[in-house]
N, C-alpha and C positions, 0 to 999 in steps of 0.2 A: 681534296675533292669533297664538295658539299654533299650532304646526305639528302635524299629525297624526302618529300612530305610524309610518305608512308613509313619510311625508316625513322623519321623524326617522331611520329606518333607512336610507333612501336617502342621506341626508347622511353617516351614519356609515360606510356602505359605499363612499362616494365613487364612486357609479355615474355615469358620464357620460350626458348626454342623448343619445337619448331614452329610455334604460332607466328603468323604473318599478318600484317596490315595490308590488305589488298587495294583499298581505296579510301579516300577522304573527301567527302562532299559537304558543301555548306548550303544552307537554306537561309538566306538573309531575311527573307520575309517572315519565315517561321522562327527565326532566331535560334537555329540549331545547327550543330555540326554532326554529321553521321560518319562514323568510322567503321568500316567493314573489316572483320577479322576472319581468318580461315586457317584450317589445319591442312597442310599439304596432302594432295591426293594419294600419293604412293608411299606415304610414311605411316608405319604402324603406330597404333595408339594404345595407351595403357588401359586395360580393363578397369572400370571404376571399383570392382569388387576385389580382385586379386592383384591388380597392378601388372599383370603379364601383358607384354606387347602383342597386339592382335591386329589382323588386317582390317581395313575399313570396309564396312558392309554397305552403308548408304549414308545419306545426310537428311536431317530433319528440315522442316520448313524454317525459313529465316526468323530468328527471334531478336528482340532488342532489349538492351539493358541501359538504364539511365546511369550516367557517370557524372563526376564533378564537372562543373561548367568551365568553359573556356571563355574568359572575359565575360560578356553578358550572354553568351550563347550556351544553350543546353547541349551537352554532348551525349550522343547515344552510340553505344557499341552494338553492332549487328553481326550476326553469325548464323550460318547453317551448321549446327552442331553435327559432327560425324558420329555415327554409331559403329562400334567395333564388334566383331564376331569372335566371342571367346568360346573355346571348346568346353569349358566347364560352366560358364555362366550365361551362355547364349548371347543374344544381341543386346548390347547396352549402349546408351548414350554416354559419351565420355564426360568427365568433369571439366569444368572451366576454371582457370586460375583466378578469374576476376569476380566470380559471384558464387553464392551458395545455390544448391539445387532448388529449383522452384521459385527463386527470387527474380524479380525484374529490375533489380538495382545492383550495381557493382558493390563490392565490399567497401571500397573507399567512400562511395556515396552514402551507404548505410551508416558508416562510422561518423561521417560528418552530420548526417541527418539526426542521429542520436544526440550528438553534442548540441545541435541547434534546439531540438525539442526540450532537452534538459535545461537549457539556458533561457528559453522564452517563457513569458508569463502565461501564455496560452498556446494550446496546440494549433488553434486556428491561425495565430500569428506565425508559428513555425511553418505551417503548410504554405502560407503566403510567401515567406522568405525562400522556401525550398522549391516553390512552384510545383507542388504535388497535391493530389486530392487527399482528403482526410482518411479515406479508406486505404490509400497507399501508406499513409503514415501509420495507420493501425497495423498493417501487415509488417511494417518495419519494427514496430513495438512488440508485436507477437513473437517475431523471430529473436529479437533482443532478449526478451524475457525467457524464452525457451533456452537460449544459450546461457543466460545468467543462472537460471535455476539448475541446469545440468552441471555447471561448474561450481556452484555455491557449496561452501563447507559449513556444516552445522556442528562440527566437533567442539566439545567444550561447552555446549549450550547448557546453562544451569538455571536461569530464571526467565520465565516467559510471562506475557500478559495476554489475557483473552478478553475480547470485547465484541460488541455488535455495532454495526453502522447501518443507517437506512439505505435502501437501494431504490426501488420504485416507489410510487406513491402508495399511501395506505400502509398496512402492516407488512411491508416487505423489507427484509433485512439480509445483510451478509454478516458473517462472523469472521474475525481475523485473529491471528496469533502473532505476537511481536516478540522479538528478542530484546529484553530489557537492558542487557549489558551492551549490545552493539547497536542499539537504536535502529532497528530495521523491522519491516513487516516480513514475516516468514511465510505465511500462507493466508489465503482468503477462500472461504467456502460460501455457497449459496444457502441461506437460511440460518436459523438460530435454535433449532430443535436439538435435543440431545444427540441424535444420530448425526446431525451436521457438525456439531462440536467434536464428536469422535473422529470425524474426517480430518479435522485440524491436527489432532494428535497423531493419527495414522499417517499423515503426510511426512512425519519425522521418521528417519530410519530407527529401527528397534533399539539399537545400541545407544543412539542419541537420546531417544525417549527415556530410556532407563537412567540416563545421567542427569535428567532434569530434577532439580531439587524443590523448586517452588513455583507456583503460578498465581499471579495476581488476577483477580476477577471480581465481578459483582456477586451479589447473593442470589442470583437467579438459579432456579433449580436445574435447568438444562446444562449450564456450565459445570455445576458441582457434580451432577450425575454422570456426565460424560467423562469428566476427569477421574472420578472414582472408579469407573468401569475400565477405562483404557490405560490410565496411568495412576493406579491406586497408591503408588509410593510417593507421588508428588504432594507436597504440603500446600494446601490452599490458603491464600492470603487475601483477606478483604481489606482494602485500603481506605484511607480517610475520605476520599472522594465519594465512594459508594456508601459511606455512612453519613456524611454531611448532606448529601442530596435528599434522602428520606427525612432527615431531621428538618431540613429547610422546608420540605413539602408539608410536614406536620405543623410547623409554625404557620405557614400560609393558610392551611385548612382551618386551623384554630382561629386565625384572624378573620377569615371569611364568615365563619359561623357566628363568631362573637359580634362582628360588625353588623350582620343582619339582625341579630337580636337587639343591639343598641339602636339601630336605625328605626326599628319598629316602635321604639319608645321616644323617637325624636332626637336621639343622641348620635351626633356625627363624629365622635371622638376618633374612630378608626378609619374614617373616610379618607381616601387618597393617601394611605400610609403603607401600602404594600411594599414599595421598594425600600422603605426605611428598615423594614424587618428582614428583607432578603439580602441586603448588602452585607458582605463580610466585614467591611469597615464602614461605619456610618459617615457619609460625606459631611464636610464642614457646613454645607448649606442647610442640612436638616438636623444637625446635631442637637441644637437647643430644643427643638420640638420633640425629638426622639427621647431625650433625657426626661422631658416632662411626661411622656407616655409611660416610661419605665417606673415612674413614681406612683402611677395610678394602679389600683388593684385590678389588673386585667389578666385574664387567662392567657392572652397573647403574650404579654410581658413575661409571664412565668414560663411559657413554652420557649420563648426566645432565650431565656436564661438557662434553661435545661440544654438547649442546643449549644450555647456558648461553653457551658461547663464540660460538655463532652469533648471539647477541643483538648482539654487537659489530659484526656485519656492517652493521647498520642505522645505526650511529653513524659510519660512515666519511664523510669530507668530500666524496667524489665517486665517480663510477662506476669510474674506474680503480683507485682505492685499494680500493674494494669488491671488484673482480675479483681483485686481488692477495691480499686477505685471504681471499676464498672459496677460492682455489686452495690456499693453505697449510692452511686448515681441512679441505678435502676430502682432501688427501693424508694428513693425520693420521688421518682417519676410515678411509680405505681401508687404512691399515696396521694398523688395529685388527682384533680378532677378534670384531666385533659385527655380525653379518649385517643385523639390522634397521636399524641406523644407516647401514651402507654402502649399503643399498638407497635410503634417503632421500637420501643424498649424491649418488648417481647420478641420481636424479630431479631434484634441484635443479640439477645440472650441465646436464641436458638443457633446463632452463628458465631458464638463467642470464640470457639476454637479457631476459626479463620481470622478473627480480629487479633487474637493473641499471637498468631503466627507471625504477625508483622514484626514483633519484637525479636524474633529469631532471624528474620531475613531482611528486614528494613527495606522492602520493595513496595512500590506503589504502581498503580496503573496510569500515572500521570503521563508517561511517555505514550502509551497507547491512546489515551485521550488527546494527547498533543497532535497525533496524526489526524485527528478529526478535522481540523481546519484545512489541512492539505487535501484530505479526501473530499471535503466539501467543495474546495476550489476545483478539484478534478471534475466533480459532478456538474458544477456550475458552468465550467468551460465547455463541457460536452452537451450542456442543456439536458442532462439526464441520460441514462443508458437504457436501451432496450435489451441489450445482451449482457448477461452476467460475465461471459467470457471476456468481453471487452473491458468491463469494469474491473475485473480481477487483474487483467494485464496492465491496465493503466496504474492501478494501485501499486503493483509490484515494480513497475517500471520507475515510478517516481519515489516510492517509499521503501523499496526492498534492498537498496544499496547493493545491487547486483553488478557483476562484471558484464555489461551489456554489449560491449564492442566485439566485432568479429575477431577471430584469432589473428594476432600480429598487429592489431590496432589498439592504441590507447588514446586517451584524451589529448588533443593537440599534437598528435603525431602524424596527421594526414593533412594534405593540402586543402585549404578552404575553398568553397565554391564561389 
């Protein structure tokens, strides 16, 4: 005996007893299939709080949930959810087996939507494929991140990175903490003041925070102050990126000042040479001219040589050798007549402890900096964010390595739309 359409859809939807499919309607013009689901009138329902079987009190207005598509048709589940009357917990709407409370998408659709969004180059393209509005996609992302953060384990966390990223236009930033061992973003907070950075540390459970050994960060006062106050046992590490950047800026400042002085005398030696000095490796195209510039007695040439000499600091075998190397380098810089480079040397001297910590932990913020391109693409795809909450959710969704899927779902374990 062949089964009815209602029985067929009940089987496809894997609805547990006593849920029933009461009707299946198609809207060819609207390209949708509507499946109505109901709980039998005289069957007691489990209280969502205690699970005790209770009599049905009434039914809510009909609600709909987007499900995986049938061929090219969108499938919607519709149901007037019953409310049961529990002696202990009063009147409560019962839980549905196909969706989380408050969601307008089934668990299967959410799992598939997450997979599509992770695979697509842009959220706009994912929304187009899924045929949903971006606000609906954001709600799916929010729930996925909430699930992932609740289930995430940070046990064994030993080395972290702290950094800042731009948010809105102007001087608007967010700060983030990364797990340097597992290559994931742990948390994002609004702002870059010391109090904001403390929020990053406080997001970690106390026992986990006590187990962190080292944190890579720049030499900004808020990062250092916040770490010293909330996690004083953590050893601060300043890596080569945050040293090479001010050194490069000092070379460029020296070039600009010297170029202006030479130009005033009619000498264009340093004109259009900016990128020759800033390149980590001089390109073949400009190598000959660059070598000629190095042979001229220029302050810019000396500043560049100081910058290159500092690279050897990171190649020292241990902290003691590195400290001795740094002192020799610093004395040479301080004897020079290059104010910009002397200022950087003084800054590095003040943070020498954090520089030497590198030789004990051998960590850098390269991973944290590496997330920059991904976060920039997230911002560009969204054409900027007005809401920090949305920005945080997107970063954690794409960079947090969270278990985003609803319970019982894993990648490629559900039917595709």
